[in-house]
Short mmCIF file of the C-alpha atoms (twelve columns), coordinates in Angstrom:
data_MODEL
# 
_entry.id   MODEL 
# 
loop_
_atom_site.group_PDB 
_atom_site.id 
_atom_site.type_symbol 
_atom_site.label_atom_id 
_atom_site.label_alt_id 
_atom_site.label_comp_id 
_atom_site.label_asym_id 
_atom_site.label_seq_id 
_atom_site.Cartn_x 
_atom_site.Cartn_y 
_atom_site.Cartn_z 
_atom_site.pdbx_PDB_model_num 
ATOM 1   C CA . UNK A 1   129.054 127.094 -23.483 1 
ATOM 2   C CA . UNK A 2   131.425 129.495 -25.228 1 
ATOM 3   C CA . UNK A 3   129.583 131.519 -22.664 1 
ATOM 4   C CA . UNK A 4   131.564 129.689 -20.013 1 
ATOM 5   C CA . UNK A 5   134.693 130.162 -22.772 1 
ATOM 6   C CA . UNK A 6   134.623 133.741 -22.890 1 
ATOM 7   C CA . UNK A 7   136.249 135.100 -20.429 1 
ATOM 8   C CA . UNK A 8   134.407 138.076 -19.003 1 
ATOM 9   C CA . UNK A 9   135.624 141.802 -17.635 1 
ATOM 10  C CA . UNK A 10  133.728 145.519 -15.519 1 
ATOM 11  C CA . UNK A 11  132.710 147.651 -17.452 1 
ATOM 12  C CA . UNK A 12  135.432 150.458 -16.946 1 
ATOM 13  C CA . UNK A 13  133.748 153.197 -14.751 1 
ATOM 14  C CA . UNK A 14  132.480 150.082 -12.550 1 
ATOM 15  C CA . UNK A 15  135.837 148.838 -12.123 1 
ATOM 16  C CA . UNK A 16  136.827 152.181 -10.837 1 
ATOM 17  C CA . UNK A 17  134.607 152.901 -9.065  1 
ATOM 18  C CA . UNK A 18  135.195 149.608 -7.441  1 
ATOM 19  C CA . UNK A 19  139.143 150.827 -6.646  1 
ATOM 20  C CA . UNK A 20  138.419 154.437 -5.476  1 
ATOM 21  C CA . UNK A 21  135.761 152.813 -3.103  1 
ATOM 22  C CA . UNK A 22  138.689 149.529 -1.974  1 
ATOM 23  C CA . UNK A 23  141.167 153.188 -1.519  1 
ATOM 24  C CA . UNK A 24  139.038 154.550 0.224   1 
ATOM 25  C CA . UNK A 25  138.143 152.403 2.890   1 
ATOM 26  C CA . UNK A 26  142.699 151.803 3.118   1 
ATOM 27  C CA . UNK A 27  142.755 154.773 3.958   1 
ATOM 28  C CA . UNK A 28  140.160 155.417 6.264   1 
ATOM 29  C CA . UNK A 29  141.472 152.813 8.004   1 
ATOM 30  C CA . UNK A 30  144.844 153.931 8.212   1 
ATOM 31  C CA . UNK A 31  143.523 156.823 10.078  1 
ATOM 32  C CA . UNK A 32  141.707 155.149 12.528  1 
ATOM 33  C CA . UNK A 33  144.305 152.974 13.035  1 
ATOM 34  C CA . UNK A 34  146.375 156.305 13.555  1 
ATOM 35  C CA . UNK A 35  143.947 158.393 15.965  1 
ATOM 36  C CA . UNK A 36  143.556 155.779 18.334  1 
ATOM 37  C CA . UNK A 37  147.211 155.512 18.576  1 
ATOM 38  C CA . UNK A 38  147.650 159.097 19.152  1 
ATOM 39  C CA . UNK A 39  144.504 158.869 20.976  1 
ATOM 40  C CA . UNK A 40  145.917 155.930 23.629  1 
ATOM 41  C CA . UNK A 41  149.252 158.388 23.418  1 
ATOM 42  C CA . UNK A 42  146.787 161.130 24.472  1 
ATOM 43  C CA . UNK A 43  144.990 159.138 27.595  1 
ATOM 44  C CA . UNK A 44  148.575 157.484 28.906  1 
ATOM 45  C CA . UNK A 45  149.540 161.099 28.921  1 
ATOM 46  C CA . UNK A 46  146.715 162.616 30.698  1 
ATOM 47  C CA . UNK A 47  146.914 159.606 32.956  1 
ATOM 48  C CA . UNK A 48  149.916 161.145 34.131  1 
ATOM 49  C CA . UNK A 49  148.677 164.521 34.434  1 
ATOM 50  C CA . UNK A 50  146.302 163.039 37.386  1 
ATOM 51  C CA . UNK A 51  148.798 161.069 39.437  1 
ATOM 52  C CA . UNK A 52  151.445 164.959 39.013  1 
ATOM 53  C CA . UNK A 53  147.829 166.738 39.957  1 
ATOM 54  C CA . UNK A 54  147.492 164.188 43.261  1 
ATOM 55  C CA . UNK A 55  151.216 164.440 43.601  1 
ATOM 56  C CA . UNK A 56  150.895 168.574 43.936  1 
ATOM 57  C CA . UNK A 57  148.022 168.679 46.279  1 
ATOM 58  C CA . UNK A 58  150.182 166.412 49.030  1 
ATOM 59  C CA . UNK A 59  152.800 168.412 49.210  1 
ATOM 60  C CA . UNK A 60  150.608 171.451 48.969  1 
ATOM 61  C CA . UNK A 61  148.553 169.959 51.599  1 
ATOM 62  C CA . UNK A 62  151.029 169.323 53.614  1 
ATOM 63  C CA . UNK A 63  153.522 172.481 53.238  1 
ATOM 64  C CA . UNK A 64  150.182 174.381 53.445  1 
ATOM 65  C CA . UNK A 65  147.155 172.225 54.702  1 
ATOM 66  C CA . UNK A 66  143.426 171.940 54.179  1 
ATOM 67  C CA . UNK A 67  143.705 175.203 52.095  1 
ATOM 68  C CA . UNK A 68  142.037 176.539 48.848  1 
ATOM 69  C CA . UNK A 69  143.625 178.391 46.162  1 
ATOM 70  C CA . UNK A 70  143.233 181.291 43.708  1 
ATOM 71  C CA . UNK A 71  144.744 180.466 40.437  1 
ATOM 72  C CA . UNK A 72  145.252 183.802 39.676  1 
ATOM 73  C CA . UNK A 73  147.150 184.464 41.957  1 
ATOM 74  C CA . UNK A 74  147.782 182.683 44.772  1 
ATOM 75  C CA . UNK A 75  146.104 183.411 48.023  1 
ATOM 76  C CA . UNK A 76  145.164 180.313 49.809  1 
ATOM 77  C CA . UNK A 77  142.204 180.306 52.307  1 
ATOM 78  C CA . UNK A 78  141.775 178.001 54.908  1 
ATOM 79  C CA . UNK A 79  138.986 174.828 54.068  1 
ATOM 80  C CA . UNK A 80  136.909 173.883 56.645  1 
ATOM 81  C CA . UNK A 81  137.612 176.970 59.414  1 
ATOM 82  C CA . UNK A 82  134.415 177.508 62.000  1 
ATOM 83  C CA . UNK A 83  132.907 180.575 62.984  1 
ATOM 84  C CA . UNK A 84  133.848 178.979 66.329  1 
ATOM 85  C CA . UNK A 85  136.991 179.965 68.263  1 
ATOM 86  C CA . UNK A 86  139.437 177.467 68.822  1 
ATOM 87  C CA . UNK A 87  139.305 174.680 71.086  1 
ATOM 88  C CA . UNK A 88  142.176 174.578 73.736  1 
ATOM 89  C CA . UNK A 89  142.350 171.315 74.035  1 
ATOM 90  C CA . UNK A 90  144.200 170.917 77.214  1 
ATOM 91  C CA . UNK A 91  141.557 173.578 78.402  1 
ATOM 92  C CA . UNK A 92  137.936 172.792 76.850  1 
ATOM 93  C CA . UNK A 93  136.038 175.568 78.937  1 
ATOM 94  C CA . UNK A 94  138.570 177.614 76.690  1 
ATOM 95  C CA . UNK A 95  136.848 178.704 73.870  1 
ATOM 96  C CA . UNK A 96  133.425 176.986 73.987  1 
ATOM 97  C CA . UNK A 97  130.321 179.540 73.046  1 
ATOM 98  C CA . UNK A 98  127.522 178.304 75.513  1 
ATOM 99  C CA . UNK A 99  125.020 180.123 74.012  1 
ATOM 100 C CA . UNK A 100 125.961 179.128 70.908  1 
ATOM 101 C CA . UNK A 101 125.340 176.514 68.136  1 
ATOM 102 C CA . UNK A 102 121.927 173.885 67.366  1 
ATOM 103 C CA . UNK A 103 120.351 170.834 68.908  1 
ATOM 104 C CA . UNK A 104 117.195 169.630 70.229  1 
ATOM 105 C CA . UNK A 105 117.640 171.493 73.056  1 
ATOM 106 C CA . UNK A 106 117.978 168.474 75.923  1 
ATOM 107 C CA . UNK A 107 121.328 167.631 76.652  1 
ATOM 108 C CA . UNK A 108 124.670 169.337 75.893  1 
ATOM 109 C CA . UNK A 109 125.291 171.497 73.194  1 
ATOM 110 C CA . UNK A 110 127.570 170.742 70.439  1 
ATOM 111 C CA . UNK A 111 126.754 173.990 68.517  1 
ATOM 112 C CA . UNK A 112 126.812 173.687 64.327  1 
# 
């Protein structure tokens, strides 16, 4: 039983391979942890930006109404504008064009 009594060691090149592998695994693990922390910080920043964008949109809609904005020069254009003139709610017959729109030919012509 000499074999059990004698302490054995890896060959130098095999031990070096194990050490290199362990070092590399540790480096990758640390890098991944740092990337995860940076990712979470960026994700939180992005969520804040989305919230800021939503707040700015609400503010601008209150100030300018439902518009599209050309960010290159700040020009605004109203959204949901129909080709038909506005209808005066006090006198609905004003602004209505009886010949316009598309309907089924039956009943009222709702326009479109």
